[in-house]
Structures are given as structure tokens and as C-alpha cells.
Rosetta silent file (secondary structure, phi, psi, omega in degrees, C-alpha in Angstrom):
SEQUENCE: MTVVLVHGNPETDAVWGPLADALVALGHDEPVRLSPPGFGAPVPTGWAPTVAAYRDWLVGELEGIDGPVDLVGHDWGGGHVVNVAMTRPDLLRSWCSDIIGVFDPGYVWHDLAQVWQQPGAGEEAVAAMAAAPLSTRARGYTARGMTPEVAEQVAAGFDTAMAACILTLYRDAAQPAMAQLGAGLEAAAARPGLAILASEDLMVGTDEQRTRAAARAGARVEVLDGLGHWWMTQDPARGAGVLSEFWGSV
SCORE:     score description
SCORE:     0.000 S_00000001
   1 L     0.000  123.927  177.259 -127.082   -9.951    1.395 S_00000001
   2 E  -104.875  123.731  176.643 -130.517  -10.851    0.038 S_00000001
   3 E   -96.986  129.857  179.781 -130.668  -13.467   -2.705 S_00000001
   4 E  -120.819  127.755 -178.779 -133.697  -13.284   -4.999 S_00000001
   5 E  -111.911  133.701  179.767 -134.600  -16.130   -7.363 S_00000001
   6 E  -128.727  122.381 -177.732 -136.928  -15.711  -10.368 S_00000001
   7 L   -94.377 -177.704 -173.679 -138.074  -18.716  -12.400 S_00000001
   8 L  -125.005 -136.078 -169.897 -139.389  -19.033  -15.926 S_00000001
   9 L  -123.389  142.252  -10.679 -141.726  -20.984  -18.180 S_00000001
  10 L   -94.642   91.076 -166.484 -143.610  -23.284  -17.796 S_00000001
  11 L  -132.972  169.411  166.827 -142.642  -23.402  -14.144 S_00000001
  12 L  -124.496  177.080 -177.064 -143.422  -22.492  -10.556 S_00000001
  13 H   -70.143   -4.507  175.636 -140.979  -21.559   -7.816 S_00000001
  14 H   -61.741  -21.585 -179.722 -140.738  -25.247   -6.866 S_00000001
  15 H   -63.194  -21.789 -178.191 -137.985  -25.459   -9.468 S_00000001
  16 H   -89.416   -7.626 -172.583 -135.708  -23.623   -7.012 S_00000001
  17 H   -50.172  -56.204 -178.486 -136.270  -25.977   -4.060 S_00000001
  18 H   -62.059  -39.203 -179.764 -133.076  -28.084   -4.285 S_00000001
  19 H   -67.629  -41.887  178.771 -130.877  -25.068   -5.055 S_00000001
  20 H   -59.614  -43.216  178.112 -132.349  -23.043   -2.198 S_00000001
  21 H   -61.933  -40.060 -179.184 -131.630  -25.925    0.204 S_00000001
  22 H   -67.347  -35.825  178.062 -128.072  -26.165   -1.137 S_00000001
  23 H   -67.245  -41.443  177.743 -127.504  -22.434   -0.634 S_00000001
  24 H   -62.861  -38.968  179.132 -128.735  -22.622    2.960 S_00000001
  25 H   -63.072  -25.066  177.786 -126.406  -25.567    3.533 S_00000001
  26 L   -86.573   -0.857  176.848 -123.525  -23.299    2.460 S_00000001
  27 L   103.560    2.318  177.566 -124.507  -20.746    5.098 S_00000001
  28 L   -81.818  154.932  173.279 -126.644  -18.365    3.043 S_00000001
  29 L   -67.293  158.756  176.167 -130.013  -17.115    4.237 S_00000001
  30 L   -57.484  124.646 -178.830 -133.111  -18.663    2.687 S_00000001
  31 L   -67.092  154.323  171.344 -133.496  -17.005   -0.741 S_00000001
  32 E   -85.147  127.987  178.346 -136.540  -14.957   -1.658 S_00000001
  33 E  -107.651  123.528  178.734 -138.447  -16.641   -4.496 S_00000001
  34 E  -108.345  126.490  179.136 -140.490  -14.399   -6.764 S_00000001
  35 L  -100.851  118.779  178.007 -143.135  -15.944   -9.025 S_00000001
  36 L   -61.974  148.241  176.870 -143.978  -13.956  -12.175 S_00000001
  37 E   -52.300  131.100 -179.821 -147.695  -13.359  -12.790 S_00000001
  38 L    91.275  -16.274 -177.986 -149.210  -16.406  -14.452 S_00000001
  39 L  -119.367   60.483 -178.240 -146.321  -18.625  -13.426 S_00000001
  40 L   100.736   -1.733  177.457 -147.351  -19.519   -9.900 S_00000001
  41 E  -134.525  151.246 -178.859 -148.781  -16.085   -9.062 S_00000001
  42 L   -61.956  151.815  175.434 -152.123  -14.465   -9.983 S_00000001
  43 L   -95.318  119.044 -179.432 -152.390  -12.334  -13.105 S_00000001
  44 L   -58.683  145.149  178.924 -153.653   -8.835  -12.207 S_00000001
  45 L   -59.335  128.360  178.161 -156.895   -7.837  -13.884 S_00000001
  46 L    79.777    3.286 -177.564 -156.229   -6.026  -17.144 S_00000001
  47 L   -86.690  133.429  179.424 -152.494   -6.756  -17.007 S_00000001
  48 L  -101.022  123.831 -175.858 -150.803   -7.787  -20.275 S_00000001
  49 L   -80.218   70.060  178.650 -147.962  -10.322  -19.896 S_00000001
  50 L   -97.424  169.501  178.389 -145.450   -8.658  -22.207 S_00000001
  51 H   -57.413  -47.582 -178.973 -141.664   -8.574  -21.944 S_00000001
  52 H   -65.906  -37.207 -179.017 -141.721   -4.981  -20.688 S_00000001
  53 H   -66.412  -37.414  177.030 -144.556   -5.697  -18.247 S_00000001
  54 H   -69.078  -36.686  174.457 -142.628   -8.530  -16.628 S_00000001
  55 H   -60.968  -45.981 -178.430 -139.575   -6.289  -16.303 S_00000001
  56 H   -66.838  -36.135  175.344 -141.702   -3.641  -14.624 S_00000001
  57 H   -59.586  -46.749 -178.110 -143.288   -6.255  -12.352 S_00000001
  58 H   -66.094  -38.975  175.896 -139.844   -7.395  -11.218 S_00000001
  59 H   -57.541  -46.373 -179.668 -138.707   -3.810  -10.664 S_00000001
  60 H   -61.477  -39.931  178.163 -141.745   -3.245   -8.447 S_00000001
  61 H   -65.193  -43.245 -178.275 -141.012   -6.378   -6.425 S_00000001
  62 H   -68.634  -31.539  177.986 -137.369   -5.442   -5.932 S_00000001
  63 H   -64.700  -21.310  179.058 -138.277   -1.917   -4.845 S_00000001
  64 L   -91.377    3.489 -179.361 -140.109   -3.518   -1.921 S_00000001
  65 L  -111.727  134.670  174.758 -137.044   -5.466   -0.742 S_00000001
  66 L   -63.373  119.657 -173.340 -134.278   -3.987    1.368 S_00000001
  67 L  -135.831 -161.160    5.071 -131.390   -4.113   -1.053 S_00000001
  68 L   -66.417  162.205 -174.402 -129.455   -4.030   -3.223 S_00000001
  69 E  -116.379  162.649  167.939 -129.993   -7.723   -3.933 S_00000001
  70 E   -96.367  108.355 -170.230 -128.187  -10.583   -5.634 S_00000001
  71 E  -102.442  126.925 -177.828 -130.689  -11.398   -8.382 S_00000001
  72 E  -124.490  129.142  179.720 -130.727  -14.801  -10.085 S_00000001
  73 E  -127.417  141.229  176.819 -132.981  -15.721  -13.010 S_00000001
  74 L  -118.880  139.972  178.997 -133.678  -18.973  -14.821 S_00000001
  75 L    54.582 -133.217 -178.742 -135.299  -19.317  -18.252 S_00000001
  76 H   -60.627  -28.061  173.952 -137.660  -16.348  -18.746 S_00000001
  77 H   -58.198  -36.394  176.033 -136.792  -15.308  -15.211 S_00000001
  78 H   -66.901  -31.850  174.280 -133.262  -14.880  -16.547 S_00000001
  79 H   -67.057  -43.330  178.130 -134.633  -12.676  -19.295 S_00000001
  80 H   -62.851  -38.117  179.573 -136.432  -10.490  -16.761 S_00000001
  81 H   -61.746  -47.076  179.971 -133.215  -10.278  -14.720 S_00000001
  82 H   -62.814  -39.900  178.164 -131.178   -9.039  -17.682 S_00000001
  83 H   -61.441  -38.980  176.829 -133.868   -6.487  -18.499 S_00000001
  84 H   -69.313  -40.739  179.655 -133.688   -5.145  -14.945 S_00000001
  85 H   -61.034  -32.406 -179.691 -129.882   -5.121  -15.033 S_00000001
  86 H   -78.079  -25.244 -171.774 -130.029   -2.997  -18.183 S_00000001
  87 H  -115.742  -29.924 -178.715 -132.576   -0.512  -16.827 S_00000001
  88 L  -134.725   58.688  179.980 -132.458   -0.453  -12.992 S_00000001
  89 H   -61.783  -19.453  179.596 -128.975   -1.492  -11.861 S_00000001
  90 H   -62.671  -19.377 -179.453 -129.462    0.619   -8.740 S_00000001
  91 H   -85.147   -7.249 -169.181 -131.663   -2.183   -7.376 S_00000001
  92 E  -117.963  146.272  163.835 -128.927   -4.797   -7.693 S_00000001
  93 E   -92.243  -39.635  176.158 -125.694   -5.793   -6.021 S_00000001
  94 E  -156.102  168.600  177.535 -125.203   -8.448   -8.702 S_00000001
  95 E  -141.688  155.946  178.864 -127.177  -10.384  -11.285 S_00000001
  96 E  -145.424  135.252  178.810 -127.116  -13.855  -12.814 S_00000001
  97 E  -139.933  144.942  175.643 -128.931  -15.262  -15.856 S_00000001
  98 L  -106.891   11.518  177.501 -128.807  -18.596  -17.669 S_00000001
  99 L  -131.109   34.613 -178.554 -130.368  -17.318  -20.905 S_00000001
 100 H   -57.505  -27.832 -177.235 -128.127  -14.396  -21.816 S_00000001
 101 H   -63.494  -22.548 -178.495 -127.820  -15.828  -25.341 S_00000001
 102 H   -69.805  -12.271  178.380 -131.395  -14.904  -26.277 S_00000001
 103 H   -91.607   -1.816  177.103 -130.284  -11.250  -26.374 S_00000001
 104 L   -74.769  141.332 -177.511 -127.716  -11.949  -29.088 S_00000001
 105 L   -62.041  -21.052 -179.983 -128.776  -10.593  -32.521 S_00000001
 106 L   -91.455    1.238 -175.621 -128.297  -14.035  -34.081 S_00000001
 107 L   -66.942  136.181  174.706 -130.535  -15.904  -31.640 S_00000001
 108 L  -117.621  128.160 -179.475 -133.339  -18.016  -33.139 S_00000001
 109 L   -58.164  144.415  179.876 -136.170  -19.117  -30.857 S_00000001
 110 L   -65.870  166.860 -170.322 -136.321  -22.859  -30.162 S_00000001
 111 H   -58.497  -44.915 -177.761 -138.895  -25.013  -31.970 S_00000001
 112 H   -66.434  -39.187  176.848 -141.565  -25.048  -29.262 S_00000001
 113 H   -59.810  -39.631  179.499 -141.339  -21.283  -28.807 S_00000001
 114 H   -66.464  -31.309  174.054 -141.904  -20.860  -32.530 S_00000001
 115 H   -66.465  -47.166  179.940 -145.042  -22.990  -32.242 S_00000001
 116 H   -60.203  -29.576 -178.014 -146.340  -20.820  -29.392 S_00000001
 117 L   -78.111   -8.362 -178.797 -145.689  -17.748  -31.520 S_00000001
 118 L   -95.965  121.799  175.481 -147.999  -18.990  -34.289 S_00000001
 119 L   -56.999  136.470 -178.636 -151.695  -18.087  -33.978 S_00000001
 120 L    90.753  -65.450  179.714 -153.776  -21.240  -33.898 S_00000001
 121 H   -62.755  -38.518  178.592 -150.883  -23.662  -33.519 S_00000001
 122 H   -64.456  -44.748  179.181 -149.886  -22.000  -30.257 S_00000001
 123 H   -61.809  -39.808  178.817 -153.387  -22.237  -28.819 S_00000001
 124 H   -65.367  -39.418 -177.728 -153.557  -25.915  -29.761 S_00000001
 125 H   -65.685  -47.036 -178.370 -150.184  -26.606  -28.152 S_00000001
 126 H   -72.495  -30.213  176.462 -150.962  -25.036  -24.773 S_00000001
 127 H   -64.773  -39.028  177.617 -154.464  -26.568  -24.757 S_00000001
 128 H   -65.687  -38.643  177.532 -152.881  -29.992  -25.187 S_00000001
 129 H   -63.463  -43.591 -178.720 -150.498  -29.265  -22.320 S_00000001
 130 H   -66.863  -33.845 -177.167 -153.359  -28.196  -20.068 S_00000001
 131 H   -80.833  -17.439 -177.226 -155.451  -31.255  -20.977 S_00000001
 132 L   -67.996  145.168  175.112 -152.641  -33.742  -20.379 S_00000001
 133 L   -59.112  152.161 -179.973 -152.704  -35.735  -17.117 S_00000001
 134 H   -53.831  -41.725 -178.100 -150.406  -34.447  -14.395 S_00000001
 135 H   -64.173  -34.302  179.202 -148.216  -37.531  -14.718 S_00000001
 136 H   -68.984  -43.988  177.825 -147.747  -36.917  -18.448 S_00000001
 137 H   -62.448  -41.945 -179.919 -146.684  -33.307  -17.906 S_00000001
 138 H   -62.790  -39.961  178.580 -144.298  -34.390  -15.156 S_00000001
 139 H   -64.428  -32.741  176.719 -142.724  -37.006  -17.426 S_00000001
 140 H   -62.649  -36.852  177.541 -142.163  -34.290  -20.015 S_00000001
 141 H   -70.276  -46.003 -177.052 -140.093  -32.369  -17.484 S_00000001
 142 H   -65.826  -31.609  178.940 -138.105  -35.377  -16.311 S_00000001
 143 H   -63.473  -22.301 -179.757 -137.346  -36.370  -19.915 S_00000001
 144 L  -106.856   16.107  169.159 -135.512  -33.060  -20.227 S_00000001
 145 L   111.187   -6.729  179.508 -133.533  -33.386  -17.009 S_00000001
 146 L   -76.680  143.841  178.014 -135.758  -32.252  -14.129 S_00000001
 147 L   -69.630  147.424 -176.118 -135.810  -34.507  -11.076 S_00000001
 148 H   -56.397  -39.370 -177.561 -139.100  -36.423  -10.599 S_00000001
 149 H   -63.317  -45.675  178.958 -139.869  -34.819   -7.226 S_00000001
 150 H   -69.641  -38.794 -177.973 -139.579  -31.286   -8.579 S_00000001
 151 H   -58.524  -40.553  179.414 -141.304  -32.225  -11.846 S_00000001
 152 H   -63.292  -43.207 -179.606 -144.473  -33.283  -10.037 S_00000001
 153 H   -66.320  -43.506 -178.911 -144.664  -30.007   -8.137 S_00000001
 154 H   -67.166  -44.075 -178.685 -143.980  -27.882  -11.216 S_00000001
 155 H   -60.808  -32.372 -179.625 -146.391  -29.821  -13.427 S_00000001
 156 L   -67.493  -18.049 -177.629 -149.177  -29.274  -10.893 S_00000001
 157 L   -87.569   -5.776 -178.663 -148.866  -25.516  -11.414 S_00000001
 158 L   -74.731  126.778  178.980 -149.772  -25.502  -15.105 S_00000001
 159 L  -146.780 -176.435 -175.898 -153.191  -23.920  -15.679 S_00000001
 160 H   -66.566  -30.655  177.977 -155.115  -21.831  -18.193 S_00000001
 161 H   -66.205  -42.703  177.846 -153.645  -18.588  -16.842 S_00000001
 162 H   -63.778  -41.987  179.675 -150.125  -19.876  -17.445 S_00000001
 163 H   -58.426  -44.817 -179.242 -151.120  -21.042  -20.928 S_00000001
 164 H   -66.387  -38.733  179.447 -152.434  -17.601  -21.840 S_00000001
 165 H   -67.259  -36.723  177.404 -149.324  -15.871  -20.479 S_00000001
 166 H   -56.719  -49.285 -175.788 -147.076  -18.193  -22.472 S_00000001
 167 H   -63.551  -48.008 -177.967 -148.737  -17.209  -25.731 S_00000001
 168 H   -65.027  -43.444 -177.628 -148.712  -13.458  -25.123 S_00000001
 169 H   -63.789  -48.773 -176.717 -145.150  -13.393  -23.781 S_00000001
 170 H   -69.156  -31.497  177.596 -143.608  -15.441  -26.573 S_00000001
 171 H   -72.617  -35.089  176.188 -145.443  -13.558  -29.268 S_00000001
 172 H   -67.828  -28.526 -176.395 -144.306  -10.259  -27.812 S_00000001
 173 L   -93.896    5.064  179.425 -140.749  -11.614  -27.751 S_00000001
 174 L   -59.844  143.113 -179.901 -140.707  -12.855  -31.357 S_00000001
 175 L   -61.352  140.919   18.070 -137.671  -11.640  -33.264 S_00000001
 176 L   -95.180   20.636 -174.294 -136.518   -8.983  -33.831 S_00000001
 177 H   -58.767  -46.260 -177.061 -137.836   -7.976  -30.381 S_00000001
 178 H   -70.619  -36.141  176.508 -135.107   -9.721  -28.379 S_00000001
 179 H   -62.659  -38.380  178.927 -132.352   -8.535  -30.708 S_00000001
 180 H   -67.054  -40.540  175.750 -133.597   -4.981  -30.278 S_00000001
 181 H   -63.661  -39.572 -178.601 -133.547   -5.347  -26.487 S_00000001
 182 H   -64.740  -15.577  177.450 -130.086   -6.845  -26.724 S_00000001
 183 L   -61.713  -19.869 -179.912 -128.808   -3.656  -28.327 S_00000001
 184 L  -101.430   15.824 -174.979 -128.642   -2.269  -24.785 S_00000001
 185 H   -55.661  -34.842 -177.313 -126.712   -5.160  -23.221 S_00000001
 186 H   -57.192  -26.964 -179.524 -123.702   -3.007  -22.378 S_00000001
 187 H   -64.938  -25.692 -179.341 -125.802   -1.192  -19.773 S_00000001
 188 H   -67.234  -17.269  179.851 -125.966   -4.403  -17.699 S_00000001
 189 H   -69.614   -4.905  178.014 -122.240   -4.043  -16.994 S_00000001
 190 H   -64.088  -20.803  176.095 -123.121   -1.386  -14.408 S_00000001
 191 L  -131.219  149.874  178.939 -123.354   -4.249  -11.889 S_00000001
 192 L   -57.712  131.946 -178.416 -121.346   -7.493  -11.667 S_00000001
 193 E  -124.671  153.910  176.680 -123.012  -10.187  -13.744 S_00000001
 194 E  -130.133  126.204  174.897 -122.746  -13.943  -14.083 S_00000001
 195 E  -104.212  114.791  175.288 -123.842  -15.886  -17.164 S_00000001
 196 E   -81.288  126.176  178.632 -124.557  -19.537  -16.429 S_00000001
 197 E  -118.382   91.974  175.956 -123.771  -21.655  -19.480 S_00000001
 198 E   -78.474  119.844 -168.223 -125.219  -25.145  -19.004 S_00000001
 199 L   -62.418  -28.119 -176.794 -123.558  -27.112  -21.777 S_00000001
 200 L   -99.062    9.042  176.947 -126.580  -29.305  -22.575 S_00000001
 201 L   -86.089  106.835 -173.692 -129.160  -26.504  -22.631 S_00000001
 202 L   -99.217    7.704 -174.717 -130.012  -26.253  -26.314 S_00000001
 203 L  -101.796   -8.430 -168.970 -132.883  -23.768  -26.027 S_00000001
 204 L  -120.073   27.696  176.549 -131.081  -20.566  -25.068 S_00000001
 205 L   106.688  159.573  177.114 -128.587  -19.966  -27.829 S_00000001
 206 L   -72.413  166.152  176.350 -125.318  -21.412  -29.044 S_00000001
 207 H   -57.717  -41.213 -179.504 -122.176  -21.293  -26.927 S_00000001
 208 H   -63.146  -44.390  179.638 -120.907  -18.522  -29.198 S_00000001
 209 H   -63.610  -40.577 -178.062 -124.093  -16.469  -28.803 S_00000001
 210 H   -68.698  -44.383 -179.392 -124.066  -16.890  -25.037 S_00000001
 211 H   -70.507  -34.550  178.061 -120.423  -15.986  -24.557 S_00000001
 212 H   -66.562  -44.367  179.107 -120.688  -13.047  -26.969 S_00000001
 213 H   -65.832  -39.666  178.858 -123.746  -11.649  -25.187 S_00000001
 214 H   -61.949  -41.277  179.429 -122.107  -12.169  -21.789 S_00000001
 215 H   -62.757  -41.367  179.634 -119.023  -10.259  -22.910 S_00000001
 216 H   -65.229  -33.434 -179.815 -121.145   -7.346  -24.081 S_00000001
 217 L   -85.856    1.993 -179.471 -122.952   -7.318  -20.719 S_00000001
 218 L    68.786   24.219 -174.503 -119.646   -7.421  -18.845 S_00000001
 219 E   -96.978  143.105  171.527 -120.634  -10.729  -17.265 S_00000001
 220 E   -72.356  145.885  179.287 -118.409  -13.529  -16.112 S_00000001
 221 E  -108.703  130.458  175.189 -119.194  -16.902  -17.737 S_00000001
 222 E  -121.839  115.733 -179.241 -119.451  -20.099  -15.727 S_00000001
 223 E   -86.939  126.318  174.130 -119.786  -23.315  -17.745 S_00000001
 224 E  -103.745   86.126 -174.212 -121.772  -26.131  -16.115 S_00000001
 225 L   -66.155  132.001  177.430 -120.478  -28.977  -18.217 S_00000001
 226 L    87.002   -6.707 -179.737 -122.875  -31.879  -18.625 S_00000001
 227 L  -102.400  154.544 -176.130 -125.892  -30.057  -17.166 S_00000001
 228 L  -112.578 -154.561 -173.409 -128.986  -28.986  -19.064 S_00000001
 229 L   -55.987  -38.880 -179.455 -131.830  -26.494  -18.875 S_00000001
 230 L  -103.049   54.679  179.455 -132.749  -27.456  -15.306 S_00000001
 231 H   -56.743  -31.001 -175.732 -129.221  -27.406  -13.941 S_00000001
 232 H   -72.377  -16.869  173.340 -130.514  -26.207  -10.572 S_00000001
 233 H  -101.040  -28.328 -179.132 -132.338  -29.515  -10.022 S_00000001
 234 H   -68.190  -44.134 -179.042 -129.782  -31.778  -11.716 S_00000001
 235 L  -146.211   73.645 -175.908 -126.853  -30.733   -9.525 S_00000001
 236 H   -61.969  -33.744 -179.791 -128.002  -28.158   -6.963 S_00000001
 237 H   -65.214  -39.781  178.613 -124.808  -28.399   -4.904 S_00000001
 238 H   -66.766  -44.651  178.762 -122.701  -27.515   -7.934 S_00000001
 239 H   -62.215  -42.289  179.389 -124.983  -24.642   -8.884 S_00000001
 240 H   -64.116  -38.114  178.816 -124.988  -23.314   -5.325 S_00000001
 241 H   -64.378  -41.748  178.410 -121.216  -23.478   -5.201 S_00000001
 242 H   -62.075  -46.464 -179.760 -120.864  -21.495   -8.409 S_00000001
 243 H   -64.733  -44.309 -178.017 -123.265  -18.814   -7.180 S_00000001
 244 H   -62.139  -41.711  179.141 -121.699  -18.627   -3.725 S_00000001
 245 H   -65.278  -40.058  178.777 -118.216  -18.214   -5.173 S_00000001
 246 H   -63.020  -47.874 -179.884 -119.448  -15.492   -7.535 S_00000001
 247 H   -62.059  -35.170  178.518 -121.145  -13.549   -4.744 S_00000001
 248 H   -65.966  -22.945 -178.495 -117.979  -13.844   -2.663 S_00000001
 249 H   -90.359   -9.909 -177.039 -116.025  -12.199   -5.460 S_00000001
 250 L   -74.837    0.000    0.000 -118.404   -9.224   -5.826 S_00000001
């Protein structure tokens, strides 16, 4: 069994460090960590960081891995995972996402995403992030639940390429784009799915939106009560246990 982890925005694969260690401690092989272009990996020349392009990038990466795989996505990585589950289930043994709610027709993008989606305001926002000292960016992560050690590593990965990818990706994903993609959620039921519902994550849809989208995708729901957006750093042992139990049931 090959476990593949895909992170999101504005992150690098360092966000998976504690969870990967916890999975190994449970007897799993070291997971494969895939970094989306612009988020810890180079952006190919002439490549446009759209929702569809990231799905196709992930498909290409998975085609190069002996599989099927157990695919886990966090934040936008979770969006890419669901997109692959809907279109290329043959590449998967199972899938897991913590942002299934963004595919619900009632989902409204969080406040910062809406800023990034606005021409002018978005450019100013990412420029301010890039200009901020490393310690300031790291404190922004820790204020929202990331552990200080991981926050420093992730904050160091923010650069102008990531800033540009943020703007293009979020503008491409402005509603009704995600609702339209979500119309195909039922196709994800072709492989066993797990929807992580961190109770304190307020950026990825309401509980109702998340559970409704998970049901349409045929996914089991696991509530991580008391954990937030970066559940995998807040309580990696708990997250690893949930994933390990799910894979054992597949």
C-alpha cells in the first residue's frame, strides 16, 4: 500500500511532517509527499495554475507511482484529490479530503479567498505576505493552530511563484466554478472515500455542507472534534489513527 499526501495553500510539504512520522510509528511505510507546482515545487514554463491543471498534474504524478494508492489531500490538496477521485478512480485504492465542503453548491469562499479573487486587492494581499518577515508569516500560521516548528518551515517556502499561483488558482475557482465541479461528486464513490471534518476549521464549509457533500461522494465522515485547519500538526497521532483505521477497513 502506497500512501500519497498532497498539501495545499499557502504551504509546503513540511506541513505533513508530524503526521508522516505518526504513520510510520503505526507501522506504515514512509508516505510519498507530492508538492503542487508553486507550492514547494517549480512552476513549469507556460503552465497555468488552474483547478483543472492541478488535477491533471496530480493525475500525471500518480500515473508514475506503482498503485493504486491511498491518496490524502489537505486544503487545496484535498480539492485536487476529490477532482482525481471524480475523474480517475482507477489510480486510487482510496481517497481522503478535508475540504469536501467546498464542492457543495451552497459553499461561499472564506474572506481571505475572496480578497485574493479581487483584482488589485489580491495582488496587494499576496505582496504584503511576501514582504513580511519570516517570523511574522510563521506567527500567522501558529495563530491559526499550526505548531511553531512546522510554521517556520512552511513560512520559509512562501515566494513570488506561490503568490502568483494563489491568485490564478483562487480566481479560477471563484463560484460558481466549484459548485459546477461538485455536480459530479457522485462519481467519487467509485472508490472508498474519507471526509475529514475538523470541527474548528471554519474555511472549508459548514458542517452541513461537508456532510452533505461527503454523502453525495459516498465518503465516510470522521469528525476531529476540537481540531482546526491544520489538524495534522495539532494532533498527528489522532489523525494517523483515523487514517490507519480507514485504510484497514478498505
